[in-house]
C-alpha positions as CSV (number, residue, x, y, z in Angstrom):
1,M,30.1,-45.3,-19.1
2,S,33.9,-45.0,-19.3
3,F,33.7,-44.2,-23.0
4,E,31.2,-41.3,-22.3
5,K,33.5,-39.9,-19.7
6,T,36.5,-40.1,-22.0
7,L,34.6,-38.5,-24.9
8,F,33.4,-35.7,-22.5
9,A,36.9,-35.1,-21.2
10,S,38.2,-35.0,-24.8
11,F,35.6,-32.4,-25.7
12,L,36.5,-30.2,-22.7
13,V,40.2,-30.4,-23.6
14,G,39.5,-29.4,-27.2
15,F,37.2,-26.6,-26.1
16,F,39.9,-25.3,-23.7
17,V,42.6,-25.4,-26.5
18,L,40.4,-23.6,-29.0
19,S,39.5,-20.9,-26.4
20,L,43.2,-20.4,-25.5
21,A,44.1,-20.1,-29.2
22,A,41.3,-17.5,-29.8
23,E,42.5,-15.4,-26.9
24,T,46.1,-15.7,-28.0
25,S,45.2,-14.4,-31.5
26,L,43.3,-11.5,-30.0
27,S,46.2,-10.7,-27.7
28,K,48.6,-10.6,-30.7
29,T,46.3,-8.1,-32.5
30,A,46.1,-5.9,-29.5
31,I,49.9,-6.1,-28.8
32,T,50.6,-5.1,-32.5
33,K,48.3,-2.1,-32.1
34,V,50.0,-1.2,-28.8
35,A,53.5,-1.4,-30.4
36,K,52.4,0.9,-33.2
37,A,50.8,3.3,-30.7
38,N,54.0,3.5,-28.6
39,L,56.0,4.6,-31.6
40,T,53.9,7.7,-32.0
41,R,53.0,8.2,-28.3
42,H,56.3,9.8,-27.3
43,A,56.4,12.3,-30.1
44,D,56.6,16.0,-29.0
45,R,53.1,17.1,-27.9
46,S,54.0,20.7,-27.2
47,E,51.7,21.9,-30.0
48,V,48.7,19.7,-29.1
49,N,47.1,21.8,-26.4
50,N,47.5,25.2,-28.3
51,F,44.0,25.4,-29.6
52,P,42.6,28.9,-30.2
53,V,40.1,30.1,-27.6
54,N,36.9,31.1,-29.4
55,A,35.1,32.7,-26.5
56,L,32.3,30.2,-26.7
57,P,31.0,28.5,-23.6
58,P,32.5,25.1,-22.8
59,L,31.0,22.0,-24.5
60,T,28.4,20.4,-22.3
61,Y,27.2,17.7,-24.7
62,S,29.0,14.4,-25.5
63,P,28.5,13.3,-29.1
64,K,28.9,9.6,-28.1
65,K,26.3,7.0,-27.8
66,Y,27.1,4.2,-25.4
67,T,25.9,0.6,-25.5
68,F,26.5,-1.8,-22.5
69,Y,26.9,-5.5,-22.6
70,S,26.5,-7.8,-19.6
71,T,28.8,-10.6,-20.8
72,S,31.9,-11.0,-18.6
73,V,35.0,-11.1,-20.9
74,S,38.7,-10.1,-21.0
75,F,39.7,-6.7,-22.2
76,Y,40.9,-8.2,-25.5
77,Q,37.6,-9.9,-26.0
78,A,35.7,-6.7,-25.2
79,W,37.8,-4.8,-27.8
80,H,37.2,-7.4,-30.4
81,L,33.4,-7.7,-29.7
82,C,32.9,-4.0,-30.0
83,R,34.7,-4.0,-33.3
84,S,32.7,-6.9,-34.6
85,K,29.5,-4.9,-33.8
86,G,30.8,-1.9,-35.9
87,K,31.6,0.1,-32.7
88,R,34.6,0.8,-30.6
89,L,35.4,0.3,-26.9
90,A,34.2,3.3,-25.0
91,A,36.7,6.2,-24.3
92,I,35.8,8.7,-21.6
93,E,38.1,11.5,-22.7
94,N,36.6,14.5,-20.9
95,Y,34.1,15.6,-18.2
96,Q,31.3,15.8,-20.8
97,D,31.9,12.2,-21.8
98,H,32.0,11.2,-18.2
99,E,28.7,12.8,-17.4
100,A,27.0,11.3,-20.5
101,Y,28.5,7.8,-19.6
102,K,27.3,8.0,-16.0
103,K,23.8,8.8,-17.1
104,A,23.9,6.0,-19.7
105,V,25.4,3.3,-17.5
106,A,23.1,3.9,-14.5
107,P,20.4,1.4,-15.6
108,H,23.0,-1.3,-16.4
109,V,24.8,-1.5,-13.0
110,G,24.3,-4.0,-10.2
111,F,26.2,-5.1,-7.2
112,F,30.0,-4.9,-8.1
113,T,29.3,-4.2,-11.8
114,S,32.2,-2.9,-13.9
115,H,32.6,-2.3,-17.6
116,W,35.8,-2.3,-19.7
117,I,36.6,1.0,-21.4
118,A,39.4,1.7,-23.9
119,A,42.2,2.9,-21.6
120,T,45.3,0.8,-21.1
121,N,49.0,0.9,-20.4
122,L,49.8,-2.2,-22.5
123,G,53.3,-1.9,-24.0
124,A,54.5,0.9,-21.7
125,P,58.1,0.9,-20.6
126,S,58.7,-0.1,-17.0
127,N,59.3,3.6,-16.0
128,E,56.0,4.6,-17.5
129,Y,53.5,2.1,-16.2
130,D,51.4,5.0,-14.8
131,K,50.9,6.4,-18.4
132,F,47.7,5.2,-20.0
133,Y,46.3,5.8,-23.5
134,W,43.1,5.2,-25.4
135,I,43.5,2.1,-27.5
136,T,40.7,3.4,-29.9
137,N,42.6,6.6,-31.0
138,D,46.1,6.2,-29.5
139,R,45.8,9.5,-27.5
140,P,47.2,9.6,-23.9
141,V,44.5,9.7,-21.2
142,G,44.0,13.4,-20.3
143,Y,45.4,14.4,-23.7
144,I,43.4,17.5,-24.2
145,S,41.1,18.1,-21.2
146,G,43.3,16.7,-18.4
147,F,40.3,14.5,-17.4
148,E,41.1,11.3,-15.6
149,G,38.5,9.4,-13.5
150,W,40.6,7.1,-11.2
151,F,38.7,5.6,-8.3
152,T,41.8,5.9,-6.2
153,G,42.7,9.4,-7.6
154,V,45.9,8.2,-9.3
155,P,46.6,5.6,-12.0
156,P,48.2,2.2,-11.0
157,N,51.9,1.7,-11.6
158,D,51.7,-2.0,-12.7
159,P,52.3,-3.4,-16.2
160,N,49.6,-4.7,-18.6
161,Q,46.7,-3.0,-16.9
162,C,43.4,-2.2,-18.6
163,V,40.7,0.1,-17.3
164,A,37.0,-0.5,-16.4
165,T,34.4,1.8,-14.9
166,Y,32.9,0.9,-11.6
167,L,29.2,1.0,-10.7
168,A,27.2,4.1,-11.6
169,S,29.9,6.5,-10.4
170,A,31.8,5.4,-13.6
171,L,35.1,6.0,-11.7
172,W,38.0,4.0,-13.1
173,I,39.4,0.8,-11.7
174,Y,41.9,-1.5,-13.4
175,G,42.7,-5.2,-13.9
176,T,45.2,-7.3,-15.8
177,C,44.1,-7.2,-19.5
178,A,44.4,-10.9,-20.3
179,T,43.1,-12.5,-17.2
180,S,40.6,-10.1,-15.5
181,T,37.0,-10.2,-16.7
182,S,34.3,-7.6,-16.8
183,Y,31.3,-6.5,-18.7
184,Y,32.1,-4.0,-21.4
185,A,30.9,-0.7,-22.9
186,C,31.0,0.2,-26.6
187,E,30.6,3.6,-28.2
188,E,29.6,5.1,-31.5
189,S,29.1,8.6,-32.8
190,Q,25.7,10.0,-32.1
191,D,23.8,12.0,-34.8
192,V,23.5,15.5,-33.6
């Protein structure tokens, strides 16, 4: 009986070490991406919002297809899992995306359900913790449309935060990227 307990305890320790090593390697990949993103993030954006107005009505369709997964994982794991499926972590960049996401997530929510999306402030300097960006395309949140869906109305001002949507409202909440867990949402382009 003692040998079986020792063997089981050894197995648990080995599993824990392998899990920790896997999460660390995912963290290094994400941090490298964040470091590269921050090099370009502070470039002058004065020309970015100067798109010509073409007198067409505003876009009311989102070209994104969302898939929801009900496995509770860290932000890093969610990012990696979406990539391994040939998709990317969902980015809700404008009102049209938000409406499409709300409609798509409704059947997948339960009591206290949240889903990781691609917004984060990883790597932000201490005076810019309230500045978030989309890890999937390195654009600042609110980049073109000004859309931000914070549950509290304002972004948090804490380091190393990642964003999840909350319930069917799809409003944004946040948690520590490495230690908080949530379900996750991936996106891919939808054929029009």
